[in-house]
C-alpha positions in Angstrom: 0.0 0.0 0.0 1.1 3.6 -0.6 0.9 4.4 3.1 2.8 1.5 4.5 5.4 3.8 6.0 2.8 5.8 8.0 1.9 5.1 11.6 -1.7 4.4 10.6 -3.1 3.0 7.4 -5.0 5.7 5.5 -7.9 4.9 3.2 -9.8 7.3 1.0 -13.2 6.6 -0.5 -13.7 8.9 -3.5 -17.4 9.5 -4.5 -18.7 11.1 -7.7 -19.8 14.4 -6.3 -17.7 17.6 -6.5 -14.1 16.6 -6.9 -11.9 18.0 -4.0 -9.8 21.0 -4.7 -8.2 21.7 -1.3 -4.5 21.0 -1.2 -4.7 18.8 1.9 -7.4 16.6 0.3 -5.4 16.2 -2.9 -2.3 15.3 -0.8 -4.4 12.7 1.1 -5.4 11.2 -2.3 -1.8 10.9 -3.3 -0.6 9.2 -0.1 -3.6 6.9 0.7 -5.1 3.7 -0.5 -7.9 5.0 -2.8 -11.2 3.3 -3.3 -13.0 5.2 -6.1 -16.6 4.9 -7.0 -16.7 4.1 -10.7 -18.1 7.5 -11.6 -15.3 9.3 -9.7 -12.5 7.4 -11.3 -12.4 9.5 -14.5 -12.1 12.7 -12.6 -9.3 11.2 -10.5 -7.3 10.4 -13.6 -8.0 13.8 -15.1 -6.3 15.3 -12.0 -3.2 13.1 -12.5 -4.1 10.6 -9.7 -5.1 7.0 -9.6 -6.9 4.5 -7.4 -6.0 1.0 -6.2 -9.7 -0.1 -6.4 -12.8 0.9 -8.4 -16.2 0.0 -7.0 -19.7 0.2 -8.5 -21.8 -1.1 -11.4 -19.3 0.3 -13.9 -22.0 2.0 -15.9 -19.7 5.1 -16.4 -16.7 3.1 -17.7 -16.6 1.8 -21.3 -16.1 -1.9 -21.9 -12.6 -1.3 -23.2 -11.7 0.7 -20.1 -13.2 -2.0 -17.9 -11.0 -4.5 -19.6 -7.9 -2.4 -19.1 -8.7 -1.8 -15.4 -9.9 -5.3 -14.6 -7.3 -5.8 -11.9 -8.7 -2.8 -10.0 -12.4 -3.3 -10.5 -14.8 -4.7 -7.9 -18.1 -4.8 -9.7 -21.4 -4.6 -7.7 -24.7 -4.4 -9.5 -27.1 -4.5 -6.6 -29.1 -1.3 -6.0 -30.1 -1.6 -2.3 -27.1 0.5 -1.3 -25.2 3.4 -3.0 -21.7 3.3 -4.4 -20.3 5.0 -1.3 -21.5 2.2 0.9 -20.2 -0.4 -1.6 -16.8 1.3 -1.4 -17.1 1.3 2.4 -17.7 -2.4 2.4 -14.6 -3.0 0.4 -12.7 -0.8 2.8 -13.8 -3.1 5.7 -12.3 -6.0 3.9 -9.0 -4.2 3.4 -8.9 -3.3 7.1 -9.7 -6.9 8.1 -6.7 -8.0 6.0 -4.5 -5.3 7.6 -5.6 -6.3 11.1 -4.6 -9.9 10.3 -1.2 -8.5 9.5 -0.9 -6.8 12.8 -2.0 -3.3 12.0 -4.1 -1.5 14.7 -4.6 2.1 13.6 -6.6 3.3 10.6 -8.1 6.4 9.1 -11.0 6.5 6.6 -11.7 9.7 4.8 -14.6 10.1 2.4 -14.1 12.7 -0.3 -16.3 13.9 -3.2 -19.5 12.9 -1.4 -21.2 16.3 -1.6 -22.3 18.5 -4.5 -24.1 17.9 -7.8 -27.3 16.2 -6.5 -28.7 17.2 -3.1 -30.4 13.8 -2.6 -27.1 12.0 -3.1 -25.4 14.5 -0.8 -27.9 14.0 2.0 -27.8 10.2 1.6 -24.0 10.1 1.7 -23.8 12.3 4.8 -26.5 10.4 6.7 -24.7 7.1 6.2 -21.8 8.2 8.4 -23.2 7.3 11.8 -24.2 3.9 10.5 -20.7 3.3 9.2 -19.3 4.3 12.6 -21.5 1.7 14.3 -20.3 -1.0 11.9 -16.7 -0.1 12.6 -17.2 -0.1 16.4 -18.9 -3.5 16.2 -16.5 -5.1 13.7 -13.2 -3.7 15.1 -13.7 -3.1 18.9 -9.9 -3.4 19.6 -8.7 -1.2 16.8 -8.4 2.6 16.6 -10.2 3.8 13.5 -11.1 7.4 12.6 -13.8 8.2 10.1 -14.7 11.5 8.5 -16.2 13.1 5.4 -14.4 16.1 4.0 -15.6 18.6 1.4 -14.0 21.9 0.2 -16.1 23.6 2.9 -15.8 21.5 6.1 -15.6 18.2 7.9 -18.4 15.8 9.1 -17.5 13.5 11.9 -19.9 10.8 13.3 -20.2 10.3 17.0 -22.2 7.7 18.9 -21.9 8.8 22.5 -20.4 11.4 24.9 -17.4 13.1 23.3 -14.7 15.6 24.3 -13.5 18.1 21.6 -10.4 20.2 21.5 -10.1 23.3 19.4 -9.9 27.0 19.8 -12.2 29.6 21.2 -14.3 30.8 18.2 -14.2 27.5 16.3 -17.6 26.8 14.6 -19.6 23.6 15.0 -23.0 22.2 14.1 -24.6 19.2 15.7 -27.1 16.9 14.0 -28.9 13.8 15.4 -31.2 11.2 14.0 -32.8 10.4 17.4 -35.4 12.8 18.8 -35.0 11.1 22.2 -31.4 12.1 22.5 -30.5 14.9 24.9 -27.0 16.4 24.7 -25.7 18.5 27.6 -23.0 20.8 26.4 -20.0 22.4 28.1 -17.9 25.0 26.3 -20.3 26.1 23.6 -21.7 29.6 23.1 -25.3 28.3 22.9 -26.3 25.5 25.3 -27.8 22.4 23.7 -29.2 21.0 27.0 -32.8 21.6 26.0 -32.6 20.9 22.3 -35.0 18.3 20.9 -33.4 16.8 17.8 -36.5 16.4 15.7 -35.3 18.7 12.9 -31.8 19.0 11.5 -31.4 22.8 12.1 -32.0 22.6 15.9 -28.3 22.6 17.0 -26.6 24.2 14.0 -24.3 27.3 13.8 -22.8 27.1 17.3 -19.4 28.3 18.4 -16.7 27.1 20.9 -16.6 29.5 23.9 -13.5 27.7 25.2 -10.7 25.5 23.8 -12.4 22.4 25.2 -16.0 21.3 24.5 -17.8 18.3 26.1 -21.0 16.9 24.6 -22.7 14.6 27.1 -25.2 12.2 25.6 -28.1 10.9 27.8 -27.8 7.6 25.9 -25.8 6.2 22.9 -27.2 7.6 19.6 -26.3 8.3 16.0 -25.1 11.9 15.7 -23.0 14.0 13.4 -20.7 17.0 14.1 -19.8 19.4 11.3 -16.8 21.8 11.4 -16.7 24.4 8.6 -13.3 25.5 7.4 
């Protein structure tokens, strides 16, 4: 793997939304094991980069290109889950193999998941807490970070109480898919203690009032944090 010299194995799932333009994202693509959704592969090549794996139903790749890239292709035609999730499933297999070889720390970054179609964007984002649950159940003894990065910010899934470090003035939005969840907050400008998470806007556009923030969940639940750049 490209990243064998790094302390943790780095995987990038590249979706077919807006191709990343930030320098740090492009650097990540160049130094990580890349799993590209088939629609994203052509954009990747146009930007002088490549992928180790290509996942999807291959409807965007010509037969001649599929033949040329057959060693990279993992074709999945089922339509129950989107290509991002198919790429995530392949990433799980790659992590399983790395764990069997003694690796313990991994990072998964999803790029290109937003833009173009809003329904795809919302679907891709809302999968994140589900992925986090799968990782926790499948790899309880490994340290695995998961995030989704766009040109505008970072989404991070959380499943329980979390401590955050940053700087006073940092911006944050909190989303949850569980209207029974209560989150007591420490270190935020606007308290979230009385928020009912029945609509996505309820805990958005908040700000760190100190360098340390604590979000205390009343029970485990699927939630997302968003940090704009």
